[in-house]
LOTITI-951553 format. One record per atom (N, C-alpha, C): residue number from 1; residue in three letters; chain; x, y, z. Coordinates in steps of 0.001 Angstrom, whole numbers, plus 500000, padded with zeros to 6 digits. Layout:
# residues N
+-----+------+-------+--------+--------+--------+
:  nr : rest : kette :     c1 :     c2 :     c3 :
+-----+------+-------+--------+--------+--------+
: NUM :  Ala :     A :      X :      Y :      Z :
...
+-----+------+-------+--------+--------+--------+
This chain:
# residues 111
+-----+------+-------+--------+--------+--------+
:  nr : rest : kette :     c1 :     c2 :     c3 :
+-----+------+-------+--------+--------+--------+
:   1 :  Met :     A : 515628 : 369004 : 248925 :
:   1 :  Met :     A : 516213 : 370318 : 248814 :
:   1 :  Met :     A : 515539 : 371054 : 247662 :
:   2 :  Leu :     A : 515007 : 372207 : 247937 :
:   2 :  Leu :     A : 514346 : 373005 : 246922 :
:   2 :  Leu :     A : 515342 : 373963 : 246285 :
:   3 :  Ser :     A : 515230 : 374085 : 244987 :
:   3 :  Ser :     A : 516070 : 375068 : 244301 :
:   3 :  Ser :     A : 515165 : 376015 : 243540 :
:   4 :  Tyr :     A : 515602 : 377213 : 243394 :
:   4 :  Tyr :     A : 514821 : 378209 : 242682 :
:   4 :  Tyr :     A : 515761 : 379077 : 241859 :
:   5 :  Ala :     A : 515198 : 379631 : 240804 :
:   5 :  Ala :     A : 515995 : 380502 : 239943 :
:   5 :  Ala :     A : 516016 : 381906 : 240544 :
:   6 :  Arg :     A : 517202 : 382403 : 240766 :
:   6 :  Arg :     A : 517335 : 383755 : 241293 :
:   6 :  Arg :     A : 517178 : 384742 : 240156 :
:   7 :  Lys :     A : 516480 : 385820 : 240417 :
:   7 :  Lys :     A : 516295 : 386856 : 239412 :
:   7 :  Lys :     A : 516980 : 388118 : 239900 :
:   8 :  Phe :     A : 517668 : 388783 : 238970 :
:   8 :  Phe :     A : 518410 : 389985 : 239317 :
:   8 :  Phe :     A : 517911 : 391138 : 238460 :
:   9 :  Asp :     A : 517643 : 392267 : 239102 :
:   9 :  Asp :     A : 517203 : 393420 : 238326 :
:   9 :  Asp :     A : 518403 : 394066 : 237633 :
:  10 :  Glu :     A : 518090 : 394949 : 236703 :
:  10 :  Glu :     A : 519125 : 395557 : 235865 :
:  10 :  Glu :     A : 520140 : 396358 : 236689 :
:  11 :  Ser :     A : 519679 : 397061 : 237705 :
:  11 :  Ser :     A : 520608 : 397867 : 238502 :
:  11 :  Ser :     A : 521614 : 396983 : 239250 :
:  12 :  Phe :     A : 521177 : 395813 : 239717 :
:  12 :  Phe :     A : 522102 : 394890 : 240371 :
:  12 :  Phe :     A : 523145 : 394390 : 239383 :
:  13 :  Arg :     A : 522708 : 394071 : 238173 :
:  13 :  Arg :     A : 523639 : 393569 : 237160 :
:  13 :  Arg :     A : 524697 : 394614 : 236810 :
:  14 :  Val :     A : 524266 : 395860 : 236660 :
:  14 :  Val :     A : 525207 : 396945 : 236365 :
:  14 :  Val :     A : 526210 : 397092 : 237509 :
:  15 :  Met :     A : 525706 : 397062 : 238732 :
:  15 :  Met :     A : 526571 : 397174 : 239908 :
:  15 :  Met :     A : 527550 : 396003 : 239965 :
:  16 :  Ala :     A : 527090 : 394805 : 239670 :
:  16 :  Ala :     A : 527961 : 393622 : 239704 :
:  16 :  Ala :     A : 529068 : 393734 : 238663 :
:  17 :  Val :     A : 528728 : 394195 : 237464 :
:  17 :  Val :     A : 529731 : 394374 : 236411 :
:  17 :  Val :     A : 530752 : 395422 : 236843 :
:  18 :  Asp :     A : 530277 : 396541 : 237371 :
:  18 :  Asp :     A : 531191 : 397592 : 237847 :
:  18 :  Asp :     A : 532125 : 397058 : 238934 :
:  19 :  Leu :     A : 531570 : 396292 : 239857 :
:  19 :  Leu :     A : 532379 : 395725 : 240931 :
:  19 :  Leu :     A : 533449 : 394786 : 240374 :
:  20 :  Ser :     A : 533095 : 394013 : 239369 :
:  20 :  Ser :     A : 534073 : 393070 : 238803 :
:  20 :  Ser :     A : 535240 : 393810 : 238150 :
:  21 :  Tyr :     A : 534976 : 394976 : 237555 :
:  21 :  Tyr :     A : 536063 : 395770 : 236974 :
:  21 :  Tyr :     A : 536898 : 396440 : 238065 :
:  22 :  Val :     A : 536238 : 396924 : 239118 :
:  22 :  Val :     A : 536958 : 397574 : 240213 :
:  22 :  Val :     A : 537868 : 396575 : 240920 :
:  23 :  Lys :     A : 537356 : 395391 : 241181 :
:  23 :  Lys :     A : 538148 : 394349 : 241849 :
:  23 :  Lys :     A : 539261 : 393840 : 240949 :
:  24 :  Gly :     A : 539053 : 393921 : 239631 :
:  24 :  Gly :     A : 540052 : 393425 : 238699 :
:  24 :  Gly :     A : 539990 : 391926 : 238502 :
:  25 :  Ser :     A : 539070 : 391278 : 239184 :
:  25 :  Ser :     A : 538939 : 389827 : 239087 :
:  25 :  Ser :     A : 537469 : 389445 : 239018 :
:  26 :  Leu :     A : 537121 : 388799 : 237952 :
:  26 :  Leu :     A : 535748 : 388347 : 237773 :
:  26 :  Leu :     A : 535398 : 387306 : 238839 :
:  27 :  Ala :     A : 536286 : 386378 : 239080 :
:  27 :  Ala :     A : 536029 : 385307 : 240046 :
:  27 :  Ala :     A : 535836 : 385863 : 241464 :
:  28 :  Glu :     A : 536660 : 386837 : 241837 :
:  28 :  Glu :     A : 536551 : 387444 : 243165 :
:  28 :  Glu :     A : 535204 : 388142 : 243350 :
:  29 :  Ala :     A : 534807 : 388919 : 242349 :
:  29 :  Ala :     A : 533533 : 389634 : 242426 :
:  29 :  Ala :     A : 532368 : 388650 : 242467 :
:  30 :  Ala :     A : 532443 : 387599 : 241652 :
:  30 :  Ala :     A : 531374 : 386601 : 241625 :
:  30 :  Ala :     A : 531243 : 385920 : 242989 :
:  31 :  Lys :     A : 532371 : 385597 : 243586 :
:  31 :  Lys :     A : 532356 : 384943 : 244901 :
:  31 :  Lys :     A : 531767 : 385871 : 245957 :
:  32 :  Glu :     A : 532163 : 387140 : 245918 :
:  32 :  Glu :     A : 531660 : 388110 : 246893 :
:  32 :  Glu :     A : 530150 : 388303 : 246763 :
:  33 :  Leu :     A : 529633 : 388249 : 245528 :
:  33 :  Leu :     A : 528200 : 388452 : 245299 :
:  33 :  Leu :     A : 527415 : 387144 : 245314 :
:  34 :  Asp :     A : 528103 : 386031 : 245562 :
:  34 :  Asp :     A : 527483 : 384706 : 245570 :
:  34 :  Asp :     A : 526815 : 384409 : 244220 :
:  35 :  Leu :     A : 527599 : 384639 : 243163 :
:  35 :  Leu :     A : 527142 : 384396 : 241789 :
:  35 :  Leu :     A : 528066 : 383389 : 241120 :
:  36 :  Asp :     A : 527567 : 382784 : 240083 :
:  36 :  Asp :     A : 528410 : 381946 : 239252 :
:  36 :  Asp :     A : 529237 : 382864 : 238355 :
:  37 :  Ala :     A : 530512 : 382591 : 238226 :
:  37 :  Ala :     A : 531404 : 383454 : 237442 :
:  37 :  Ala :     A : 530979 : 383532 : 235983 :
:  38 :  Ser :     A : 530420 : 382450 : 235443 :
:  38 :  Ser :     A : 529993 : 382476 : 234037 :
:  38 :  Ser :     A : 528836 : 383449 : 233826 :
:  39 :  Arg :     A : 527954 : 383556 : 234814 :
:  39 :  Arg :     A : 526835 : 384498 : 234702 :
:  39 :  Arg :     A : 527361 : 385936 : 234689 :
:  40 :  Leu :     A : 528282 : 386219 : 235587 :
:  40 :  Leu :     A : 528864 : 387560 : 235650 :
:  40 :  Leu :     A : 529632 : 387872 : 234373 :
:  41 :  Ser :     A : 530296 : 386886 : 233825 :
:  41 :  Ser :     A : 531021 : 387068 : 232564 :
:  41 :  Ser :     A : 530058 : 387440 : 231438 :
:  42 :  Lys :     A : 528912 : 386794 : 231382 :
:  42 :  Lys :     A : 527904 : 387126 : 230354 :
:  42 :  Lys :     A : 527398 : 388551 : 230534 :
:  43 :  Trp :     A : 527200 : 388955 : 231776 :
:  43 :  Trp :     A : 526745 : 390322 : 232032 :
:  43 :  Trp :     A : 527798 : 391324 : 231596 :
:  44 :  Arg :     A : 529082 : 390989 : 231779 :
:  44 :  Arg :     A : 530153 : 391902 : 231367 :
:  44 :  Arg :     A : 530169 : 392093 : 229858 :
:  45 :  Gln :     A : 529722 : 391118 : 229102 :
:  45 :  Gln :     A : 529726 : 391195 : 227649 :
:  45 :  Gln :     A : 528463 : 391846 : 227098 :
:  46 :  Asp :     A : 527446 : 392012 : 227921 :
:  46 :  Asp :     A : 526164 : 392561 : 227490 :
:  46 :  Asp :     A : 526192 : 394095 : 227554 :
:  47 :  Pro :     A : 525957 : 394779 : 226421 :
:  47 :  Pro :     A : 526003 : 396255 : 226408 :
:  47 :  Pro :     A : 525014 : 396922 : 227370 :
:  48 :  Arg :     A : 523961 : 396232 : 227752 :
:  48 :  Arg :     A : 522999 : 396821 : 228692 :
:  48 :  Arg :     A : 523613 : 397003 : 230078 :
:  49 :  Phe :     A : 524606 : 396195 : 230409 :
:  49 :  Phe :     A : 525155 : 396222 : 231761 :
:  49 :  Phe :     A : 526598 : 396692 : 231832 :
:  50 :  Asn :     A : 527294 : 396788 : 230707 :
:  50 :  Asn :     A : 528715 : 397134 : 230740 :
:  50 :  Asn :     A : 529002 : 398549 : 230246 :
:  51 :  Gly :     A : 528019 : 399405 : 230312 :
:  51 :  Gly :     A : 528242 : 400792 : 229912 :
:  51 :  Gly :     A : 528090 : 401019 : 228414 :
:  52 :  Gly :     A : 527419 : 400105 : 227727 :
:  52 :  Gly :     A : 527144 : 400280 : 226301 :
:  52 :  Gly :     A : 528250 : 399807 : 225377 :
:  53 :  Lys :     A : 529239 : 399119 : 225901 :
:  53 :  Lys :     A : 530329 : 398633 : 225060 :
:  53 :  Lys :     A : 529866 : 397400 : 224293 :
:  54 :  Ile :     A : 530146 : 397389 : 223001 :
:  54 :  Ile :     A : 529765 : 396240 : 222189 :
:  54 :  Ile :     A : 530629 : 395042 : 222539 :
:  55 :  Met :     A : 531887 : 395294 : 222759 :
:  55 :  Met :     A : 532811 : 394232 : 223143 :
:  55 :  Met :     A : 533513 : 394653 : 224420 :
:  56 :  Ala :     A : 533697 : 393704 : 225297 :
:  56 :  Ala :     A : 534370 : 394009 : 226560 :
:  56 :  Ala :     A : 535827 : 394376 : 226303 :
:  57 :  Asp :     A : 536351 : 395262 : 227143 :
:  57 :  Asp :     A : 537756 : 395654 : 227012 :
:  57 :  Asp :     A : 538670 : 394473 : 227312 :
:  58 :  Asn :     A : 539734 : 394397 : 226553 :
:  58 :  Asn :     A : 540743 : 393379 : 226787 :
:  58 :  Asn :     A : 542033 : 394123 : 227119 :
:  59 :  Pro :     A : 542458 : 394077 : 228377 :
:  59 :  Pro :     A : 543641 : 394863 : 228773 :
:  59 :  Pro :     A : 544918 : 394434 : 228058 :
:  60 :  Lys :     A : 544936 : 393265 : 227450 :
:  60 :  Lys :     A : 546133 : 392801 : 226750 :
:  60 :  Lys :     A : 546284 : 393463 : 225385 :
:  61 :  Leu :     A : 545208 : 394082 : 224879 :
:  61 :  Leu :     A : 545239 : 394726 : 223568 :
:  61 :  Leu :     A : 545386 : 396235 : 223715 :
:  62 :  Ser :     A : 546067 : 396838 : 222761 :
:  62 :  Ser :     A : 546163 : 398298 : 222772 :
:  62 :  Ser :     A : 544802 : 398869 : 222382 :
:  63 :  Thr :     A : 544613 : 400166 : 222601 :
:  63 :  Thr :     A : 543328 : 400783 : 222260 :
:  63 :  Thr :     A : 543055 : 400689 : 220769 :
:  64 :  Glu :     A : 544109 : 400785 : 219942 :
:  64 :  Glu :     A : 543926 : 400674 : 218495 :
:  64 :  Glu :     A : 543484 : 399260 : 218115 :
:  65 :  Glu :     A : 544093 : 398261 : 218747 :
:  65 :  Glu :     A : 543716 : 396872 : 218462 :
:  65 :  Glu :     A : 542290 : 396587 : 218911 :
:  66 :  Gln :     A : 541895 : 397170 : 220037 :
:  66 :  Gln :     A : 540512 : 396998 : 220501 :
:  66 :  Gln :     A : 539536 : 397639 : 219530 :
:  67 :  Glu :     A : 539898 : 398822 : 219025 :
:  67 :  Glu :     A : 539029 : 399507 : 218067 :
:  67 :  Glu :     A : 538924 : 398705 : 216777 :
:  68 :  Ile :     A : 540030 : 398163 : 216301 :
:  68 :  Ile :     A : 540017 : 397331 : 215091 :
:  68 :  Ile :     A : 539124 : 396114 : 215300 :
:  69 :  Arg :     A : 539246 : 395501 : 216465 :
:  69 :  Arg :     A : 538422 : 394334 : 216788 :
:  69 :  Arg :     A : 536931 : 394689 : 216757 :
:  70 :  Met :     A : 536575 : 395836 : 217361 :
:  70 :  Met :     A : 535187 : 396267 : 217393 :
:  70 :  Met :     A : 534687 : 396589 : 215983 :
:  71 :  Leu :     A : 535518 : 397270 : 215186 :
:  71 :  Leu :     A : 535112 : 397627 : 213830 :
:  71 :  Leu :     A : 534942 : 396392 : 212949 :
:  72 :  Arg :     A : 535796 : 395392 : 213143 :
:  72 :  Arg :     A : 535645 : 394139 : 212383 :
:  72 :  Arg :     A : 534337 : 393448 : 212736 :
:  73 :  Lys :     A : 533980 : 393478 : 214004 :
:  73 :  Lys :     A : 532712 : 392868 : 214427 :
:  73 :  Lys :     A : 531537 : 393610 : 213801 :
:  74 :  Arg :     A : 531584 : 394939 : 213824 :
:  74 :  Arg :     A : 530508 : 395727 : 213212 :
:  74 :  Arg :     A : 530419 : 395472 : 211714 :
:  75 :  Leu :     A : 531574 : 395362 : 211048 :
:  75 :  Leu :     A : 531597 : 395083 : 209617 :
:  75 :  Leu :     A : 530970 : 393730 : 209332 :
:  76 :  Lys :     A : 531314 : 392734 : 210107 :
:  76 :  Lys :     A : 530765 : 391397 : 209923 :
:  76 :  Lys :     A : 529243 : 391412 : 210085 :
:  77 :  Glu :     A : 528749 : 392127 : 211099 :
:  77 :  Glu :     A : 527309 : 392232 : 211319 :
:  77 :  Glu :     A : 526641 : 392964 : 210161 :
:  78 :  Ala :     A : 527261 : 394029 : 209648 :
:  78 :  Ala :     A : 526698 : 394784 : 208526 :
:  78 :  Ala :     A : 526661 : 393935 : 207255 :
:  79 :  Glu :     A : 527708 : 393141 : 207027 :
:  79 :  Glu :     A : 527730 : 392268 : 205854 :
:  79 :  Glu :     A : 526642 : 391205 : 205946 :
:  80 :  Leu :     A : 526437 : 390648 : 207120 :
:  80 :  Leu :     A : 525384 : 389658 : 207315 :
:  80 :  Leu :     A : 524015 : 390280 : 207057 :
:  81 :  Glu :     A : 523819 : 391471 : 207589 :
:  81 :  Glu :     A : 522562 : 392191 : 207389 :
:  81 :  Glu :     A : 522338 : 392474 : 205906 :
:  82 :  Arg :     A : 523384 : 392898 : 205201 :
:  82 :  Arg :     A : 523308 : 393166 : 203774 :
:  82 :  Arg :     A : 522918 : 391902 : 202998 :
:  83 :  Asp :     A : 523535 : 390779 : 203334 :
:  83 :  Asp :     A : 523231 : 389528 : 202633 :
:  83 :  Asp :     A : 521778 : 389111 : 202842 :
:  84 :  Ile :     A : 521280 : 389291 : 204047 :
:  84 :  Ile :     A : 519878 : 388965 : 204331 :
:  84 :  Ile :     A : 518960 : 389851 : 203516 :
:  85 :  Leu :     A : 519268 : 391143 : 203463 :
:  85 :  Leu :     A : 518442 : 392072 : 202686 :
:  85 :  Leu :     A : 518492 : 391766 : 201194 :
:  86 :  Lys :     A : 519657 : 391350 : 200689 :
:  86 :  Lys :     A : 519772 : 390976 : 199279 :
:  86 :  Lys :     A : 518845 : 389806 : 198961 :
:  87 :  Lys :     A : 518831 : 388820 : 199829 :
:  87 :  Lys :     A : 517968 : 387659 : 199623 :
:  87 :  Lys :     A : 516498 : 388057 : 199675 :
:  88 :  Ala :     A : 516161 : 388952 : 200600 :
:  88 :  Ala :     A : 514778 : 389407 : 200710 :
:  88 :  Ala :     A : 514352 : 390150 : 199451 :
:  89 :  Val :     A : 515226 : 391003 : 198920 :
:  89 :  Val :     A : 514925 : 391742 : 197693 :
:  89 :  Val :     A : 514723 : 390771 : 196537 :
:  90 :  Ala :     A : 515578 : 389753 : 196462 :
:  90 :  Ala :     A : 515457 : 388769 : 195387 :
:  90 :  Ala :     A : 514129 : 388027 : 195473 :
:  91 :  Ile :     A : 513713 : 387674 : 196663 :
:  91 :  Ile :     A : 512444 : 386964 : 196836 :
:  91 :  Ile :     A : 511273 : 387853 : 196466 :
:  92 :  Phe :     A : 511267 : 389089 : 196949 :
:  92 :  Phe :     A : 510133 : 389975 : 196709 :
:  92 :  Phe :     A : 510119 : 390540 : 195302 :
:  93 :  Ser :     A : 511271 : 390616 : 194639 :
:  93 :  Ser :     A : 511293 : 391148 : 193275 :
:  93 :  Ser :     A : 510727 : 390152 : 192266 :
:  94 :  Lys :     A : 510628 : 388889 : 192638 :
:  94 :  Lys :     A : 510016 : 387888 : 191766 :
:  94 :  Lys :     A : 508515 : 388096 : 191672 :
:  95 :  Gly :     A : 507968 : 388843 : 192598 :
:  95 :  Gly :     A : 506548 : 389156 : 192565 :
:  95 :  Gly :     A : 505673 : 388060 : 193148 :
:  96 :  His :     A : 506272 : 387034 : 193659 :
:  96 :  His :     A : 505489 : 385956 : 194229 :
:  96 :  His :     A : 505169 : 386287 : 195680 :
:  97 :  Val :     A : 503905 : 386270 : 195984 :
:  97 :  Val :     A : 503473 : 386510 : 197344 :
:  97 :  Val :     A : 503086 : 385161 : 197931 :
:  98 :  Phe :     A : 503699 : 384811 : 199041 :
:  98 :  Phe :     A : 503403 : 383526 : 199656 :
:  98 :  Phe :     A : 502034 : 383569 : 200309 :
:  99 :  Arg :     A : 501256 : 382549 : 199979 :
:  99 :  Arg :     A : 499943 : 382402 : 200604 :
:  99 :  Arg :     A : 500008 : 381220 : 201554 :
: 100 :  Arg :     A : 499072 : 381151 : 202438 :
: 100 :  Arg :     A : 499032 : 380082 : 203413 :
: 100 :  Arg :     A : 499005 : 378715 : 202721 :
: 101 :  Glu :     A : 498270 : 378601 : 201601 :
: 101 :  Glu :     A : 498162 : 377332 : 200886 :
: 101 :  Glu :     A : 499528 : 376901 : 200347 :
: 102 :  Asp :     A : 500327 : 377872 : 199875 :
: 102 :  Asp :     A : 501659 : 377556 : 199355 :
: 102 :  Asp :     A : 502535 : 376948 : 200446 :
: 103 :  Val :     A : 502497 : 377536 : 201610 :
: 103 :  Val :     A : 503320 : 377082 : 202712 :
: 103 :  Val :     A : 502859 : 375701 : 203178 :
: 104 :  Gln :     A : 501542 : 375504 : 203285 :
: 104 :  Gln :     A : 501023 : 374229 : 203743 :
: 104 :  Gln :     A : 501303 : 373116 : 202726 :
: 105 :  Ser :     A : 501201 : 373417 : 201426 :
: 105 :  Ser :     A : 501475 : 372380 : 200429 :
: 105 :  Ser :     A : 502949 : 372020 : 200437 :
: 106 :  Thr :     A : 503817 : 372969 : 200716 :
: 106 :  Thr :     A : 505250 : 372705 : 200791 :
: 106 :  Thr :     A : 505552 : 371802 : 201978 :
: 107 :  Lys :     A : 504894 : 372055 : 203103 :
: 107 :  Lys :     A : 505122 : 371224 : 204294 :
: 107 :  Lys :     A : 504648 : 369793 : 204050 :
: 108 :  Gly :     A : 503555 : 369639 : 203345 :
: 108 :  Gly :     A : 503032 : 368312 : 203050 :
: 108 :  Gly :     A : 503970 : 367507 : 202155 :
: 109 :  Asn :     A : 504690 : 368166 : 201254 :
: 109 :  Asn :     A : 505620 : 367477 : 200350 :
: 109 :  Asn :     A : 506870 : 367005 : 201061 :
: 110 :  Gln :     A : 507212 : 367622 : 202159 :
: 110 :  Gln :     A : 508444 : 367295 : 202868 :
: 110 :  Gln :     A : 508318 : 366037 : 203698 :
: 111 :  Gln :     A : 507134 : 365628 : 204039 :
: 111 :  Gln :     A : 506954 : 364486 : 204935 :
: 111 :  Gln :     A : 507161 : 363172 : 204260 :
+-----+------+-------+--------+--------+--------+
């Protein structure tokens, strides 16, 4: 039995996500499209296919709770980005420029 990886273009993915919201059931839409439900779930969470939403809507939460959830996620991402930039500034402010020899000698010491 031969198996192959199915490839789906972006327009199909958008349509599949829309269908899953219209049907109200991820499993039903996945079955109708002959897809694995986990794949469709990933597409629903991806902003490229779900209408640009960073986080999928959760009907159990009020709109304010959904907004708070989204803002907390953005804050967490901004804090992570800030911490990375702080470390980069600290490294570059020392004035040390890494050369290929520095990196190779470090790798040799680790073995």
